[in-house]
C-alpha positions in Angstrom: 99.4 136.7 116.9 101.4 136.4 113.8 99.8 134.8 110.8 101.8 132.6 108.6 101.9 133.6 104.9 101.1 129.9 103.9 98.6 127.4 104.9 101.2 125.1 106.3 104.9 124.5 106.0 106.0 121.4 103.8 109.0 119.3 104.8 112.3 121.1 104.9 114.3 120.9 101.5 117.9 120.2 100.8 119.9 120.8 97.6 119.3 117.0 97.1 115.5 117.3 97.2 113.8 116.3 93.9 112.0 119.7 93.4 115.3 121.7 94.0 117.2 119.5 91.4 114.2 119.7 88.9 114.0 123.5 89.0 117.8 123.9 88.6 117.8 121.4 85.6 114.9 123.2 83.9 116.4 126.7 84.2 119.6 125.2 82.7 117.8 123.4 79.9 116.1 126.8 78.8 119.5 128.5 79.0 118.8 130.7 82.1 121.9 132.7 83.0 123.7 133.4 86.3 121.8 130.8 88.3 122.2 130.9 92.0 120.6 129.4 95.0 120.4 130.9 98.4 119.9 128.6 101.3 117.9 130.4 103.7 117.1 127.7 106.4 119.1 129.4 109.1 117.5 132.8 108.6 114.3 132.8 111.0 112.5 135.6 109.0 113.0 133.9 105.7 109.7 132.9 103.8 111.2 129.8 102.2 114.2 127.4 102.8 115.7 128.4 99.3 115.5 131.1 96.7 116.7 130.0 93.2 117.3 133.2 91.1 118.3 133.3 87.3 118.4 135.8 84.5 116.7 135.6 81.1 117.7 138.0 78.1 114.2 138.6 77.0 110.3 138.5 78.0 110.1 135.5 75.7 112.9 133.5 77.5 111.5 134.5 81.0 108.1 133.2 79.9 109.9 130.0 78.5 111.8 129.3 81.5 108.8 129.9 84.0 106.5 127.6 81.9 109.1 124.8 81.7 109.8 125.0 85.4 106.2 124.7 86.0 105.7 121.7 83.7 108.6 119.7 84.8 107.9 120.2 88.5 104.4 119.0 87.9 105.5 116.1 85.9 108.6 115.0 87.9 107.5 116.1 91.4 103.7 116.1 91.1 103.6 119.6 92.6 101.8 122.8 91.5 103.0 126.2 92.7 101.3 127.8 95.6 101.2 130.9 93.6 103.0 132.7 90.8 103.4 136.4 89.9 104.7 138.6 87.1 103.6 136.6 84.1 101.8 139.6 82.6 104.8 142.0 82.7 107.6 139.5 82.3 110.2 141.6 84.0 110.4 139.3 87.1 108.4 136.1 87.4 108.2 134.5 90.8 107.1 131.0 91.2 106.3 130.0 94.8 106.6 126.3 95.8 106.2 127.0 99.6 109.8 126.1 100.7 111.5 127.1 97.4 110.7 130.3 95.6 112.0 130.7 92.0 112.8 134.3 90.7 113.2 134.7 86.9 114.5 138.2 86.2 115.7 140.4 83.3 119.2 141.5 84.1 118.2 145.1 84.9 115.5 144.0 87.3 117.9 141.8 89.1 120.5 144.5 89.4 117.8 146.9 90.8 116.3 144.6 93.3 119.5 143.0 94.5 117.9 139.8 96.1 121.3 138.3 96.8 122.3 141.3 98.8 119.0 141.4 100.8 119.4 137.9 101.6 123.1 137.9 102.1 122.9 135.9 105.4 122.0 133.0 103.3 124.3 130.4 101.8 125.0 131.4 98.3 125.9 128.8 95.6 126.3 129.2 91.8 125.0 126.7 89.3 126.4 126.7 86.0 124.1 127.4 83.1 
């Protein structure tokens, strides 16, 4: 029997979902670079409906973006992350909102891990910073 990674799945998201728009806007307001979303809904093995990936130029900016995303999502969507990781090292911070996972990375971490390549079956969209 396969055990789900999460307690329960929330409603399916779209690019018009409030949380999706809030995350993108929060990253843009904190000057995140190279912002992309990957729609993973058609990939059975995917752990979320969407990945949102961006770059930051410093550890300070990674922290600022991550904190701002969490504050805005809590304020506008009344949602807290299921979990977050990476806030100590600040090389790659992951914020997990069940059906959307935010990845905030230094450029060298992003090049190394190549998330877009790993999930290339997803529908890719670039969002202006």
